[in-house]
C-alpha positions in Angstrom: 88.6 160.9 70.4 85.8 163.4 69.5 85.0 165.2 66.3 83.5 168.5 65.8 81.7 168.7 62.5 81.9 172.4 61.5 81.5 171.3 57.6 77.8 171.9 57.2 75.9 174.2 54.7 74.5 176.4 57.2 77.5 176.7 59.1 79.3 178.5 56.4 82.3 176.4 56.6 83.9 175.5 53.0 87.1 173.8 54.2 89.0 173.1 57.4 92.7 172.2 57.5 94.6 171.1 60.7 98.3 171.7 60.7 99.3 169.2 63.3 102.8 170.8 63.9 101.6 174.5 64.4 98.5 172.9 66.4 96.6 175.3 64.2 93.2 174.8 62.3 92.6 177.0 59.1 89.1 177.6 58.0 87.8 178.7 55.0 84.3 180.0 55.4 81.6 182.2 53.8 81.6 185.5 55.4 77.9 186.0 54.4 76.8 183.0 56.3 79.3 183.4 59.7 82.1 184.9 61.2 85.5 183.9 62.9 83.5 184.6 66.3 80.4 182.5 65.5 83.0 179.5 64.5 85.1 180.0 67.6 81.9 180.0 69.9 81.0 176.5 68.3 84.6 175.2 69.3 84.4 176.7 72.5 80.9 175.1 73.2 82.7 171.6 72.6 85.1 172.3 75.4 88.2 173.7 73.7 90.3 176.9 74.0 90.0 179.3 70.8 92.2 181.9 69.9 91.5 183.6 66.5 94.7 184.4 64.3 98.0 182.6 63.0 100.6 181.7 65.7 98.4 181.0 68.7 98.6 177.4 68.4 100.1 174.9 71.1 99.0 171.8 72.7 98.0 171.6 76.5 100.7 170.4 78.7 100.3 166.8 80.4 99.7 166.4 84.1 103.1 165.9 85.8 103.6 162.7 87.4 104.8 162.4 90.9 108.3 162.1 91.6 109.6 158.3 91.7 106.4 157.0 89.7 107.1 154.0 87.3 106.4 155.9 84.3 108.2 155.3 81.0 107.4 156.4 77.3 108.2 153.2 75.2 107.2 155.0 72.1 108.1 158.5 71.4 107.3 159.2 67.6 104.9 156.3 66.8 107.4 153.8 66.2 106.3 150.2 66.6 106.7 148.6 70.2 106.0 145.3 71.9 104.0 145.7 74.8 105.3 142.4 76.7 108.9 143.6 77.5 107.5 146.6 79.2 105.3 144.9 82.0 106.2 146.1 85.4 106.4 142.7 87.5 104.2 142.6 90.3 102.4 145.6 89.2 99.6 146.9 87.3 100.7 147.9 83.9 98.8 150.6 81.9 99.9 151.2 78.6 98.3 154.6 77.5 98.1 154.9 73.7 97.9 158.9 73.3 98.7 161.8 70.8 99.9 165.3 72.1 97.1 166.9 69.9 94.5 164.7 72.0 92.7 166.3 74.2 91.1 163.5 76.1 94.3 162.0 76.3 95.3 164.8 78.8 92.6 163.7 81.0 94.1 160.4 81.2 97.3 161.5 82.3 95.6 163.6 85.2 93.8 160.7 86.4 97.1 158.6 86.2 99.2 161.3 87.9 96.3 160.8 90.8 96.5 157.2 91.0 100.3 157.0 90.5 100.2 159.6 93.6 98.8 157.2 96.2 99.8 153.7 94.6 103.0 151.8 94.1 101.7 149.0 92.5 100.6 150.7 89.1 103.0 151.5 86.3 102.5 153.7 83.5 103.9 153.0 79.8 103.0 156.1 77.4 103.0 155.1 73.6 102.8 158.1 71.5 101.1 157.4 68.5 101.9 160.6 67.1 99.5 159.8 64.0 97.1 157.5 62.4 99.9 156.4 59.9 102.7 155.7 62.1 103.8 152.2 62.5 102.7 151.7 66.3 99.2 152.8 65.1 99.1 150.5 62.1 100.8 147.8 64.5 97.7 148.0 67.3 94.8 149.0 64.4 92.7 146.0 65.9 92.5 147.9 69.0 93.1 151.6 68.0 89.9 152.9 66.9 89.7 156.3 68.9 92.1 157.7 71.3 92.8 157.6 74.3 93.5 154.0 74.0 94.2 152.2 77.4 95.1 148.5 78.1 95.6 147.4 81.7 97.5 144.2 82.6 97.2 142.7 86.0 100.2 142.0 88.5 101.1 138.9 86.5 100.9 140.7 83.0 97.5 139.5 81.8 95.3 141.9 80.1 92.5 142.5 82.1 90.9 145.5 80.1 91.1 147.5 76.8 89.5 150.9 77.0 88.9 152.6 73.9 87.9 156.4 74.2 87.7 158.4 77.6 86.2 156.3 80.5 88.0 157.1 83.7 85.4 155.0 85.8 86.5 151.7 83.6 90.1 152.7 84.1 89.6 152.9 87.9 87.7 149.4 87.6 90.5 147.7 85.6 92.9 148.7 88.8 90.4 147.7 91.1 89.9 151.2 92.6 86.7 152.9 93.6 85.7 156.5 92.2 87.0 159.0 94.3 
């Protein structure tokens, strides 16, 4: 998961607080040093959409998965879950640890939608960590250093790759698929 650092003496940021439920960041800043427009420009340069003002927060939607694709959410709100019972026999099984607020996680969804659109031998199991304090986040803390976290198991259930952070070429390689 990327980090945008705005708390720097020259940035004029005094404090920033993220409201996960509203999907909004409140920033206290020094108006002599910076402006909302300048702060928004920094955020936009990091690849995020910004709207100034209260009430605009929302999470980007996920890519829709193809009809009939083998996709299941096995942890909806951060509850603990064992992976083994959710392996798809005879298929690659991709366990995708994500959070609704994670922008790079949406890119994994887009890539998995593409893969699932032309491969019947791949199953996706979604695990919403919700936040870093949930039981599932603690359960997999050994691997869960950043999001997205993807664990790929082969058709026999053997784990073949753990990918921490956004690395779509590594995901494709773990599924023995060439870059498009």
